[in-house]
Steps between C-alpha positions, in 0.01 A plus 500: 500500500584566865259700727643777739569405867278668751635602854303404808397829680250364745503683854627836374160667536493416872836668563395810312174514697680469835747772402215726398327440834818592688536823302137589554528422874807719530320783325196465727719485813694802384177689442374411849836594655509832315145579605573409860815712497316795352224458761748502787694787346181701463396422857842594636489820295161576654632432852803719433277779366277479809805516729638796303165680519491444876851646529406801287178559696680486836705819468202734431312340790797558732514864388124543545531380860845644573591451867639847567596433859705183442625556144587869520698429816685202349881546529694523174609157378237317707203314356157410631317184391127567487231238543392274215175609332262293289370616163265210443503121498862376533648835390688722748778754533757569770665844497833607648587871533867601497606855581778612265548857626299781658263523204517171303346162583505171309181297520574137405179304459507121469189372320414132553258255335442178692314178428213342688740328740697818564786406269665803341432491126653834400667805658593833351675793669426861405703799619366856523695813592302762691591846625362696792325823412527774758223740590638848443289778644598864464438611856427872510355514848402287796146511357419584137134544404281623216233643728497644854559272798221490758645546848264411786697569815843632579687199639707414193837574342594539133877514469679550169843520662689183408632302794597145589210327681557413863700180534607494132837668559696175479377430145767629256249516215276742689623849414349848491466757224379859484194617689173521306167670547254377761202522260499562126171529316373560147234723660467616862673301774204500740715612794350778712678737733434264791685220317822683416670413830486134396639533145875507444718506191685717253260672449224369729238510221474572126164564336397514133799303374458449120740204497256287701295317236338162438826335389654580837262251662506238224858458372785396729817446302463178299162402644151646518235509770297229322805273467584542867151416619511173302806403708337587832580274795193618691171592331238678710145482365318688778547856621553411865569667736799271544640482851776291652739532204828365636768238425411146608685168516414141415436263791748213439856532626706658352255785460498679166330810364136405439446581133144360498363764738353789299545729800877437502652786298860446613701656783599867458656524846843387608648421838337388825141387465509461122433177307835430333368211287293753300776759442542393136131462421396795282161397358300669226158573649215581260155638586263450206201693638415871507619548861759360740469574872789422734490551876837470671755228439828490308646361178746551216528444126272637227137593562279550191152647541259539208282749684525713815729424794371583849735478798408508867707431808875453510549325166871451417617404149851492355492502120295642214124558522319575172133600537329597173223671691532739793657475845309556822668516839271435798704554813360639824729652763338505843676649800435460873437780747468873434837667536540841335716361217255218423203738488693734265586207272135388502383847396771510229384168355815309590306274737159355419369466855591502868379273778445741791451431869293712738724609793209639702307173472814300584553704817134482602477121454830445681378689812158333483656154482738576789206621710314171435806299600528691831130435560564131426258511210538271201689653207557360149837349410532752215357849473466636147562874498395524137661639185396734223600476132603851400504600134562828320128526423399449866738773614332737258142411597496371861567739791543213749772345282679833470491535879632145536806570284562838666380735224 
């Protein structure tokens, strides 16, 4: 009987083992590669998200700090690249503002995430369309109030007649409309008989107007008082009195309108002597306290006052003034000498005071000084003949003052 023949299979186990090791190594390498790829993809996604967040955050920040002077005066079709701002470690945004037409702007914000060496890891661009909102005030008078104005003095003018300001005649956008009242009030106007010569309009004053309510001083077209004050270019935290309000320029050449000076409220004048670099600066000025006092100066734009507004001196402002409290005008008109017309105006309340000279004393001192000169006596370089401040009250109570002014 023959036994079956057996095949020699020695070495096969080694080949199978090596093949298995190769397969296992490939699987392990694939796993490591996949994990590494997912790690890098996740990191890149994070960088891209951070860049996108920077781009999205940039537009609101540009709007919150809107440069009214430079951006509102940007020609149509032109763009302005603003400075790069950081939002944290290696995250920044760079905005560009493009003016599309009179009302629309495109804010393109480029968000960037960089590495430790400054290498750009991700960038995302976000575009935002914004529209200018215009302050629309229903002007019913040169001054509209809810309570009487306090007039201290008679050297002022309230004019409701619409006219082109001096020097503005060459501006085609500056036009006139119908004449309005000088003062319009929800109660009494506060103007006495002595003030009427200084109030002009059609009519000069209107009292007890039922259309003057709280909304008149809080809603201006598409925006409110509170929204406007949040956009203020200049915020005043003290009551003053503020003096020296006038347009100023930066020091480096070429000089530009100095937007960092809180006493620069723009240039309302035109022509010789005006500061042309500040013609297009119309700031929003906001006083947060209960009182704002201004003595002299000039400005333009929008003035918002939470409380009372007190004016003294020759303050000049082109634009809208909204004072939630009252208005007080402190202006003193003082004349010189005692002519008949000046004395009559003083008694009528049109002039607050007169500075009077004493003719008799002037003549006496002149002769006395001449006599000393002839006698070769020493005389002072200046001889004060003296003056007297004449008021309406002194005329009524002092006989010497009445004699001095010829009454």
